[in-house]
N, C-alpha and C positions, 0 to 999 in steps of 0.2 A: 494476455496469458502470462503468468509468471514462470520463471525458469524452473521453479521447483515442480511444476506440472509436466515438464518435458519428458522425464523418465516414464511417467504414467502413459503418456501418449505413445511413446516408442514401444512400450510393453504391450499396449493394446493393439498397436499396428502389427507387431510380430505375432501376437495371438490370432489376429484375424487372418494373417497369411497362413498360419498353421492350420486353422480350421478350414479354410478354403482349399487347402491342398490335401486334406484328409481323404484319401481315395477309398479307404476301407469302410468309412461310415456312409450311411445313407444321406440323401439330400435333406430329408426332414430333420435329422439330427443336427446337421450343419446349420440349417435355418434356425433351429432353437438356440444354438450357441450364438449365432449372429444377432438374433433378436435380443438376447440377454445382454450382449455387449453394447449394442446400440442404445438400449434402454439405460444402461449404466452411464454411458457417455452423455446422453441427453439429461440425465438427472444431475450431472456434474456441471453442466454448462452455466446455469444461473450462479452457482457457487463461484465458478471461475470468473464470471463477469463481475459479481459483487466484489470479489477479492481485488480484481484489477481496478475497479472504481474506487474502492477504499484506499488502495495504494496511491492512486493518482490524487485523490482528495487530500490525503495526508501530506503528500509531497507539495501540493499547492499551498496548503495551510502553513507548512514549515517555511516555504519560500516567502510567503507574505509576511510572516512574523519576522523573519530574518531581514527582509528588505525594510520593513517598518522600523525595526530597531536600528538598523544601519543609518536610516534617514534621521530618526529622532536624535540619536547620539552623535551624528556626524562622524561616523566611523569610516575611515578610508577604505577603498576597494582593495588596497594591499593586504588588508586583514581578510583572510578567507572566511567563507560562510561557516565552515566547520569551527574555526577558531572563535568566531563571534558567538555561535550557539553554545559552545563549550563554556565560554566566559559567563554568559548569562544564566546557564543552567548549573554552573559550578556550585557545589554545596557551600562554599565559603562566601558566595555572593548572595545577597538577599533576592532570592528568585521567586518569592510568593506572588509578586505582581505579574511576572512573566508567566508562571504556571496558571494564574487566574485568567490572563489574557488568552492563553492557549485554549483553556476550557471554554471561554466565551466565544472564541472563533469557531471551535468545534461545534458549539451549539448554534452557530450562525447568528449570534447576538452582537451586532456591530457596535451598538451603544456601549455595552459593557466592555467589549474588546477595547474600544478607544479609551474608556475610563481607566482600565487597568494598564493599558500601554502608557498612558500619561503618568502613571505612578511608578514606572520603571526608573530606577536610578542608573544614570549613565556612568560609565567608568571615567575616572579622572584622566 
């Protein structure tokens, strides 16, 4: 679950408490509200799971490319991952091979990924 979903969960939790504490409404009406909220939450579960999976997959791809570029170009660990990524994606640097490698990795095409990675020009 991502942090952006926490306010929704808190709001739903407060709404559930409010509905359960409604003394003036009948049990049937409270159940209708509860069922609607539960259905809403269940419909969001796959989206939240997909979002978490996509975030993880992106982070893993990003780290793989970073590690592979660091190894290929023999970049010391004193250069942060963020500095490394910024350098290779900088508009003044020829980044077409890097972007093509990213696309190939996203498509899970290892052969094309390795081909484009080999075309990346290392910094001097």
